[in-house]
Every structure is written in structure tokens, then in C-alpha cells.
Steps between C-alpha positions, in 0.01 A plus 500: 500500500521219231712172547792435257432246227699157538669364190335197352682153551333353189757619253808342667308176524405505147848578391643227718260246370567593148875474557460159665278381208747629250793333691314165536377513137850595370658211695230266378548601140881484545485152662303376206643675206870496602717205420795419723783278365543189713831344576657207679787623713801270547857527625776384282877491436699587190693201360677402185320293243693172547540527873836529678747228438632313810869405490556163673743208486393138499798371693604785726855543616747760620517846334841556331447835327219755484463678172170685523326693777162672540433764239740358236366476147570157353457304175361150462786255561719744702679338796344637819705301744742199490505211746815343629585186308804385700332201658326398182821513302684292766217242496506493118873442497455205736220352289701550180805322658283202589348490154851507338612216739202309384587550129850376533393201716248418231767507239712254707206269574392489139854409400496220757152390385622486133832338589715749315879499558552877534287774667461792279307795675434776243419860566198524733293810406292721731752532784692822394467639852708221666865524566703337212758356728219332711342363184832355391549342838154330484569365155843364590356355814242306309758383243722372779205326661412340167853370448527369859162317478587360161842386630330333802259318277776390260703376803201288627447360153875431468496301829205306372695425180796383701281267704361362177859453360599316822207267479559436127871406593362265760262353246799431261697342784198277582465403146874404485456289808186328355693426180781342697263305720307371189832387354586316823145361499552360161828321592344358811197374300734320253705355788183392678370330182831303470491404868143384484596277203790357691288467814247296301789254405594498878830651409492804733352540845173676559669774701664645196159531321341668800795742530459611137122529544567734807728710294242518216234620747728752657583650164149533396410669822790757454384562142143556622608743771717708276219506233266630767751770598528608138119532486503709823770725375313558175186595705716736709623662178138552394415659838801729466381607153153572634655692789689713256191576295311578823772723624493708167122505498486604872723796418268591210184466706657705776567769248137493368349521849721802589408663168134470583549643856704790353224575248245565778744721693582681173128574433461641852811714485420625151148614622672676802751658259227642268310631810819677631560643152149632490527653846834670403318648192239649735754682721436821308159624603362693196226750448179347359418820307579861439414721786603648830625312804317552825430315829835343533558294799877417435735762634827322576741257346492151668136536581309174485214467254251233565346302202212692318546787746413839337824698481373807307244612255512644150225742397480458117555815311352616167162339581164661555401606849173367632292550803391200705180591687314313766131477439263416781314169440171691539586738215631246252182482307548873400850440362581370145788521257515807295331707777628857517689595811648812656813464708594733784868468595512558865874540509478840324317821598137458399460876424772501230492139369204414270316176507639253262250321272518133422305182443464164642708235315401186688346370816615200698283184441450439868523681828842530657581502871737741673720289725548776747132617550339184369256719304384392155510718194518496127791637307435751223791582267474862376698647206556876580541764228812680620502753222335759728809482720759565220497871539525485881865501619578291801177294458581150383333164573729254673434142595364472860323834507158509671200612301122532537286367209154626422335252262210677320159329538150594375361846571234544774281779629547638852147375582606141419789535732256609782230247434727195425591432869139541599383264237759241594401531869122445427580214263691321772241580761208356290706182449549434874261268665 
């Protein structure tokens, strides 16, 4: 009885070997002949071309009225909110009152300086907000003060004139006494001459001659005393004249000094006034550009706004939308302006939303740092071609949307992808000591 013939194992081995060779050969040819498009992958965010505009106020204050909220479309210059100006207006009124008081005081002091007889305060411009009755009261008050001070000065000068008149009358009296004494002296001298002649002839006693000589000496003494009094009185008149001049000059110098002091105060108050007017003009917080309001942090009237505190943002409208992508610092050598890009909008369904083509517009000149993660990156600004989305209802680019950017680099074969890490490894290994 013959044994059954066993099937040969050579054929399956040959077929398997041929299949393996074909597979390896095919993969080898594919890895060499096929090119795969390289790309740098980066995450990004959709933004407007000119960035969002922050709405701030340099001085801060209390909110008086809110005129715009998130989602409202606004035009450049539209009032978004209005701050309460009650305190500023009150302070401005006080400053303007002080300035007006200075103006009318200056008018009075200049009149005193120039020595005019009447005070004429014309219309003072620039104070239309003040109460007319209060203005009239201030003007009349300064006029009354001018008249009173002028009357006081005139009274003092009149008293000096009266003193001078009294002294002049005393001088006239002294002169009359001197004239009478001089007349008496002349008579005594004539009588003394006669007595001396008779005494020389021994006709009269010596006592009579001596008595006349005593009278002569007394009269001469009285005349000298009165002459001295006249001189003193004239000196006193000169002193009073100088006193009158000094009194008028002192009043003039006082006016000049007060005018100079008022000028300094006026400059300070005028600067304060201009500052308050400028602050009042900024009570209306206006939109910096056309766009849509978002990110508002003011929700109630009487809320307090700090200086330079962001109150809301305005996303400019009618401007091109861009994508700001973060490029790893290790990939920056493969990114350049004009580079083609494909954007994937991760907000929408990837199966129904096509990739959006675009190109790199510009790259940041230096690496930036994320304050939260402390990681460094380069910013690449990409201009997307949104025409591919025009026929897709419900698909619209909006600022703030996330996106993935694929920045096209040079083509490479699959074999280079496999060998590159090995080559780098050996390159580093051979450099180590």
C-alpha cells in the first residue's frame, strides 16, 4: 500500500517572499519618488486689521448716563457714556467767581495807581455763566471801596493842609512880632545914642545908659528867638509837604504791590479754569471708530470709573479680518511674508467647512512672550481669502474665533522624514566628547 504524497511548502514560501519583496520595494520606491507637502502648524485667532479700540477716560469720574451696551453698532464720535459733571461745574463756578473778583479788584487798584477821580468798570467779558446780580454787587462793592479809600486819603491830605495853614498863620504872627520888636529896637537904639552923648558930657547918670543897653539886648534876643521859630515853622511845613507826597505815593505803591500779587493768583486760577473746561469737554466718552461695542465693564449709573481704566472696547467694522498665529521659535526659519497658508476654522464642523486659503502678511520683528505661560513665540499675521465661505450660510468669520494655520513649507519625501531624526541623532552623537 503506497503513502499519500505531502504538498510541497516551497510554493507558499516563494509567494510570501515575493510579496514581501514587492511590498518593501514598493514602499522604497514610494518613499523616494513621492513628495509630501511640509507645513508649520500654528494656533491663531481671528482679529480685525486695526485691532480692537479700547475706550478709556484720562480723568475718571462718576457715570451719569450709559448710552451704549455690548453688541451695539456705533459710529466714530458717537457718545458711548456720559460722566457726571456736577462737581466740576461747581468747582468751575467757584473759580470763575474768584477770577471775576480779581478782575474788578484790578480795575480799582489800577484807578488808585493812576490817581483817577472816578472808577469806571466796563463790561468784563468771559463770565456769562455768573449771576448778573452777583456781578453788579461785586462792581458796586469795589466802587464803594474806591470812593471810601479816596475819601480817606483826601481827608488825611486835608488834615495836613490844615496843619500847614496853621503853621503859616503862626509864621505870619511871628513876623508881625519881629517887625514890632525891630521898631522898638530902633527907638531904643536912638535913645541909647542920645543918652550915651549926654553921659559923655556928664549930664545923665550911668544907670540910664545901662538900662537902655539892657532893653536893647532883650529886644535883640526876642527878635532872634522869633526868627528861629519862623525857620522851624517853615521846616515843619516842608516836612508836612513831604508827608503828603509820601502818603499819596504809599497809596500808589500799595496798589502796585497788590496788582502784582493779583496777577500771580490770576494766572493760577486761569490755568485751573482752563483745566476744568477741558475736563468738562471730556465728560462725553465717544467712540474712537466705527464698529461694535463689546467687553463693557460699566453697567450702572453712578458707577465710579478710575483714570485710564478700560470701560469697553469697540471692534472696528468695515475692515479686513486677519488671523494672528503664534509661531514656535524653532519654526521661525521656515516662515516668511507671502508664504501660502491654509486655515482650519475649528469653531465650525470640519466635515462641511472647507479650509480657507491665505498668505502671511508680516512677521513680528522679535519674539514675544506670553505673560500667562511665559512661553516665547513669533506673531505671524495672515490674510485669509474668505471668498470660499461666501456661499456657505451661517459660516462667517468673527473677531476672536480660534483657527489652526498650516503654513506651507518645502516638499519632502517620506524617506527624508524617516532618516532626518536618525541623521540628527548621529550628528549630535559624533559631536559629543
